C-alpha positions as CSV (number, residue, x, y, z in Angstrom):
1,X,0.3,0.0,0.0
2,X,1.2,3.4,-0.5
3,X,1.8,5.9,2.1
4,X,-0.9,8.8,1.8
5,X,-0.1,11.6,-0.1
6,X,1.7,14.9,2.1
7,X,-0.9,18.0,1.8
8,X,-0.7,21.6,3.9
9,X,-1.8,21.8,7.0
10,X,-4.3,24.8,7.6
11,X,-2.0,26.6,10.4
12,X,-0.1,24.5,10.9
13,X,3.5,24.1,9.8
14,X,4.7,20.4,9.9
15,X,3.0,18.3,7.3
16,X,3.5,14.7,8.7
17,X,3.4,13.5,12.3
18,X,6.5,11.1,11.9
19,X,7.0,8.7,15.0
20,X,10.1,9.8,17.4
21,X,13.4,8.5,17.0
22,X,13.2,6.8,20.5
23,X,10.1,4.9,19.7
24,X,10.1,1.0,19.2
25,X,7.5,1.1,16.7
26,X,7.0,3.1,13.5
27,X,3.8,4.0,12.3
28,X,2.8,5.4,9.0
29,X,-0.3,6.4,7.8
30,X,-1.8,4.3,4.6
31,X,-5.0,3.7,2.6
32,X,-6.3,0.3,3.0
33,X,-9.2,0.9,0.5
34,X,-11.8,1.4,3.1
35,X,-11.6,4.8,4.3
36,X,-11.3,6.8,0.7
37,X,-8.1,8.5,1.8
38,X,-7.0,7.8,-1.6
39,X,-9.0,10.1,-3.0
40,X,-9.0,12.8,-0.5
41,X,-5.0,13.0,-0.4
42,X,-4.3,13.9,3.4
43,X,-7.6,14.1,4.5
44,X,-6.9,12.7,8.1
45,X,-4.0,15.4,8.6
46,X,-5.9,18.0,7.3
47,X,-8.9,18.2,9.7
48,X,-8.5,20.5,12.4
49,X,-5.5,19.7,14.6
50,X,-6.0,21.1,18.1
51,X,-3.4,22.5,20.5
52,X,-3.2,20.7,23.7
53,X,-1.4,21.9,26.7
54,X,-0.7,19.7,29.5
55,X,1.6,20.9,33.1
56,X,5.2,20.4,32.8
57,X,6.5,18.8,35.9
58,X,9.6,20.8,36.0
59,X,12.3,20.1,38.9
60,X,14.6,22.4,38.2
61,X,14.4,25.7,35.7
62,X,17.8,27.0,34.9
63,X,19.7,25.1,31.7
64,X,23.3,25.7,31.4
65,X,25.3,25.6,28.5
66,X,28.7,25.2,27.4
67,X,28.3,26.0,23.8
68,X,31.3,28.1,22.4
69,X,28.7,29.4,19.6
70,X,26.3,30.7,21.7
71,X,26.5,34.1,23.5
72,X,24.9,32.9,26.9
73,X,25.6,30.1,29.4
74,X,22.1,29.5,31.1
75,X,18.8,30.0,30.1
76,X,15.0,29.4,31.2
77,X,12.3,28.0,29.0
78,X,9.0,28.5,30.2
79,X,7.4,26.0,27.7
80,X,8.1,22.6,25.9
81,X,6.5,22.7,22.1
82,X,5.9,25.7,20.2
83,X,2.5,26.7,18.5
84,X,4.4,29.1,16.6
85,X,4.8,25.5,14.3
86,X,8.0,27.2,12.7
87,X,9.1,24.1,10.4
88,X,12.8,25.5,10.5
89,X,12.7,25.1,14.7
90,X,15.5,23.4,15.9
91,X,14.1,22.6,18.9
92,X,12.0,20.4,17.5
93,X,13.8,16.9,18.1
94,X,13.4,17.6,21.7
95,X,9.9,16.2,21.4
96,X,11.2,12.8,21.3
97,X,12.7,12.6,24.3
98,X,8.9,13.1,25.4
99,X,8.0,10.1,23.4
100,X,6.4,12.2,20.9
101,X,6.5,13.5,17.2
102,X,9.3,16.1,16.1
103,X,6.5,17.0,13.3
104,X,2.7,17.6,14.1
105,X,3.1,17.1,17.9
106,X,5.8,19.6,18.3
107,X,3.5,22.8,17.5
108,X,0.0,20.8,18.9
109,X,0.9,18.8,22.4
110,X,2.6,21.7,24.3
111,X,4.2,21.4,27.6
112,X,4.0,24.5,30.4
113,X,6.3,25.1,33.1
114,X,3.3,26.3,35.6
115,X,5.7,26.4,38.7
116,X,8.7,28.2,36.6
117,X,8.7,31.5,38.6
118,X,8.9,29.9,41.6
119,X,11.6,27.3,40.9
120,X,13.7,30.1,39.2
121,X,13.3,32.3,42.8
122,X,14.2,29.1,44.5
123,X,17.1,29.0,42.0
124,X,18.5,32.6,42.3
125,X,18.2,32.4,46.2
126,X,20.8,29.6,46.5
127,X,23.7,30.6,48.1
128,X,25.6,29.0,45.4
129,X,24.3,31.1,42.8
130,X,26.2,33.4,40.7
131,X,24.7,36.3,38.6
132,X,25.3,36.0,35.0
133,X,22.1,36.9,32.2
134,X,19.8,34.5,31.5
135,X,18.3,34.2,28.3
136,X,14.6,33.3,28.6
137,X,13.1,31.6,25.3
138,X,16.5,30.1,24.0
139,X,14.9,26.8,23.4
140,X,11.3,27.2,22.0
141,X,9.9,31.2,22.2
142,X,8.7,32.4,25.5
143,X,6.0,34.4,24.4
144,X,4.1,31.8,22.0
145,X,0.6,32.2,21.7
146,X,-0.5,30.2,24.9
147,X,1.8,32.7,27.0
148,X,-1.3,34.8,26.7
149,X,-3.5,32.4,28.7
150,X,-0.8,30.9,30.7
151,X,1.2,33.9,32.0
152,X,4.0,32.1,33.2
153,X,6.8,34.4,31.2
154,X,5.4,37.2,32.5
155,X,5.9,36.0,36.1
156,X,9.5,34.6,35.6
157,X,10.1,38.5,34.2
158,X,8.7,39.8,37.9
159,X,11.2,37.3,39.3
160,X,14.0,38.7,37.4
161,X,12.5,42.0,38.3
162,X,12.3,41.4,41.8
163,X,15.7,40.1,42.0
164,X,17.4,42.6,40.0
165,X,18.6,39.3,37.9
166,X,19.9,40.4,33.9
167,X,17.5,38.7,31.5
168,X,17.7,38.6,27.7
169,X,14.6,37.8,25.5
170,X,14.5,36.0,22.2
171,X,10.9,36.0,20.3
172,X,9.3,36.4,17.4
173,X,6.6,37.4,18.8
174,X,4.7,41.3,19.2
175,X,3.5,39.7,22.5
176,X,6.7,40.8,24.4
177,X,5.0,44.7,24.1
178,X,2.8,43.6,26.7
179,X,5.4,43.3,29.6
180,X,6.9,46.9,28.4
181,X,6.0,48.0,32.1
182,X,8.4,45.4,33.3
183,X,11.0,45.8,30.4
184,X,11.5,49.0,30.1
185,X,12.5,50.1,33.4
186,X,14.6,46.7,33.7
187,X,16.6,48.4,31.0
188,X,16.8,51.4,32.2
189,X,19.1,50.0,34.8
190,X,21.2,47.7,32.1
191,X,19.1,44.7,32.8
192,X,17.1,43.7,30.3
193,X,17.2,43.3,26.4
194,X,15.1,42.1,23.7
195,X,16.2,40.2,20.1
196,X,13.2,39.9,17.9
197,X,13.8,37.1,15.0
198,X,12.2,38.5,11.6
199,X,12.8,35.5,9.3
200,X,11.2,37.4,6.1
201,X,9.0,40.5,5.3
202,X,6.7,38.3,2.6
203,X,3.5,37.6,4.4
204,X,2.7,34.3,2.3
205,X,6.3,32.8,3.0
206,X,5.9,33.4,6.9
207,X,2.3,32.3,7.1
208,X,3.4,28.9,5.5
209,X,7.1,28.8,7.3
210,X,5.9,30.1,10.1
211,X,2.5,30.0,10.3
212,X,1.4,31.0,14.0
213,X,3.9,33.4,14.6
214,X,3.5,37.5,14.9
215,X,3.1,38.8,11.1
216,X,6.6,40.4,9.7
217,X,5.1,43.9,10.3
218,X,4.1,43.2,13.4
219,X,7.3,42.1,14.5
220,X,8.7,45.3,13.2
221,X,6.3,47.5,15.0
222,X,7.5,45.2,18.3
223,X,10.9,46.5,17.5
224,X,10.0,50.2,17.4
225,X,7.9,49.7,20.4
226,X,10.8,48.5,22.1
227,X,13.7,50.6,21.2
228,X,11.3,53.8,21.7
229,X,10.6,52.7,25.2
230,X,14.5,52.4,25.4
231,X,14.8,48.6,25.3
232,X,18.1,47.5,23.7
233,X,16.7,45.1,20.5
234,X,18.7,43.3,18.4
235,X,17.0,41.8,15.0
236,X,17.9,38.6,14.0
237,X,17.3,37.4,10.7
238,X,17.3,34.0,11.0
239,X,17.4,31.3,10.0
240,X,18.8,32.0,6.2
241,X,17.8,29.7,3.8
242,X,19.5,29.6,0.5
243,X,17.3,30.2,-2.6
244,X,14.3,31.1,0.1
245,X,14.7,33.8,2.0
246,X,18.4,34.7,2.0
247,X,17.7,37.3,-1.1
248,X,16.0,39.4,1.9
249,X,18.8,39.3,4.6
250,X,19.9,42.9,3.0
251,X,15.9,44.2,3.4
252,X,15.3,42.6,7.0
253,X,18.7,44.6,8.1
254,X,17.6,47.8,6.6
255,X,13.8,47.6,7.6
256,X,15.1,46.5,11.5
257,X,17.6,49.1,11.3
258,X,15.2,51.8,10.5
259,X,12.3,50.4,13.2
260,X,15.0,51.1,15.9
261,X,16.8,47.8,16.4
262,X,20.7,48.8,17.3
263,X,22.1,45.0,17.0
264,X,21.8,41.8,14.3
265,X,22.9,38.0,14.0
266,X,22.2,35.7,11.3
267,X,22.0,31.8,11.6
268,X,22.9,29.8,8.7
269,X,19.5,27.3,8.1
270,X,20.6,24.2,10.3
271,X,18.7,20.7,10.2
272,X,19.8,18.6,13.0
273,X,18.0,14.8,13.6
274,X,14.2,15.2,12.1
275,X,14.3,18.2,11.1
276,X,16.1,17.4,7.6
277,X,13.2,15.1,6.3
278,X,10.6,17.5,8.6
279,X,12.1,20.5,6.3
280,X,12.4,18.6,2.9
281,X,8.9,18.0,3.2
282,X,7.9,20.7,3.8
283,X,9.7,21.9,0.6
284,X,8.2,19.8,-1.5
285,X,4.6,20.5,-0.7
286,X,5.2,24.7,-0.2
287,X,7.8,25.2,-3.2
288,X,8.5,22.3,-5.1
289,X,9.8,24.3,-7.8
290,X,13.1,25.3,-5.5
291,X,13.2,22.5,-3.3
292,X,16.3,20.7,-5.2
293,X,18.0,23.9,-5.0
294,X,17.5,24.8,-1.5
295,X,19.4,21.5,-0.6
296,X,21.8,21.3,-2.7
297,X,22.8,25.0,-1.7
298,X,22.8,23.4,1.7
299,X,25.0,20.4,1.5
300,X,27.5,23.0,-0.7
301,X,27.0,24.9,2.9
302,X,27.6,21.6,5.1
303,X,30.5,19.9,3.6
304,X,28.2,17.9,1.2
305,X,25.7,16.9,4.3
306,X,22.5,18.5,4.9
307,X,23.5,19.6,8.2
308,X,27.2,19.7,10.3
309,X,26.8,19.9,14.1
310,X,30.8,20.8,15.0
311,X,31.6,23.9,17.4
312,X,32.4,27.2,14.9
313,X,30.6,26.4,11.4
314,X,26.9,25.2,12.9
315,X,25.8,28.4,12.9
316,X,27.0,30.0,9.4
317,X,28.1,27.0,7.4
318,X,31.3,26.7,4.8
319,X,32.4,26.8,1.8
320,X,31.7,29.5,-1.0
321,X,28.1,30.4,-0.4
322,X,28.2,30.8,3.4
323,X,31.0,33.2,2.9
324,X,29.1,35.6,0.6
325,X,26.1,35.4,2.6
326,X,28.5,36.0,5.6
327,X,30.4,39.1,3.7
328,X,26.8,40.3,2.6
329,X,25.7,40.4,6.4
330,X,28.7,42.8,7.4
331,X,28.4,45.2,4.6
332,X,24.5,45.7,5.4
333,X,25.2,46.1,9.5
334,X,28.1,48.5,8.6
335,X,25.5,50.3,6.2
336,X,22.8,50.5,8.5
337,X,24.7,50.9,12.1
338,X,23.9,47.5,13.4
339,X,26.8,46.1,15.9
340,X,27.0,42.7,16.9
341,X,24.0,41.2,19.3
342,X,25.3,42.0,23.1
343,X,24.5,40.8,26.1
344,X,26.4,42.7,28.0
345,X,24.1,43.4,31.1
346,X,24.5,44.7,34.3
347,X,25.2,41.8,37.2
348,X,26.0,44.0,39.7
349,X,22.9,45.2,40.7
350,X,21.9,41.4,41.8
351,X,20.5,41.0,45.3
352,X,18.7,38.6,47.2
353,X,15.0,39.8,48.1
354,X,13.7,39.3,51.4
355,X,11.4,36.4,51.8
356,X,8.2,36.6,53.1
357,X,8.6,35.9,57.0
358,X,12.5,37.0,56.4
359,X,13.5,39.7,59.8
360,X,14.0,42.9,58.4
361,X,18.0,44.1,58.0
362,X,18.4,47.0,60.2
363,X,21.0,48.6,58.2
């Protein structure tokens, strides 16, 4: 029997839900002649796929890393999975650790760390804690749609404010503006910055590639509002995808600089583990005439493979195409006055506030 034909799923990025790599069984949707799916295409997956949110039983909240490619060594992620549904999201493979698919499951079966703020306060109070900037949303977006009702990110920011804990946010959502009342005063003390991801200025491309994220104009509006509130804001032109959105690099940087961004960075598309298959499926459905060209250029930039994970090259790639992209980025940044993304926030202000029931100091 032939596998059911892939087709777009409205409001979702992935077009399949392949079994996670740690599972003992692999399940494939097929037509046995009784369902009529052969005539209707991918009907079973085209029906509305609802989002579910479950509590995550987190025991700790600050995650450390030692990667030389990342300008921070600790982060906080309020959610697992992300409803923004960006097909290129490097966090997708983490859903396999939960026994779920990095495909549709990643964007529809979400987990909320509802005790994140309490855990963060506890960890910041530890005598062994040494203050360094926290990255909020380094894995999945802290301002994805469910944050409107969950409010976990805002409660985490309130803890950071109370402890004078420096924090830098990474997001592609205009919902970040909801928390300007916290971010602006913190930024005035050198305690907060924001990086906004702008992958494309093409609304049609954004609608298929990152279907539930804020539109490109809304992201530029967020950059402008943050800048006007004196919150340091960077633009992330990421990921750059050969033959798909790479021609927009200069336009993205110009638009972001015009909106008030003062720093920039970019990352060449990364395709680790299941993302390679998911992204190729997406290409064949949404950009079939470009798919072979995109994949060819990716291999040219990854030493013949779709992905290489080595430190020092995994973010920017190697070879002539990658070098040209790097040169274009530097020239555009110089032209528009965009510096490198900075994480130099003020850690000297960190303090542990009195807990409920603590004796007040006489000094």
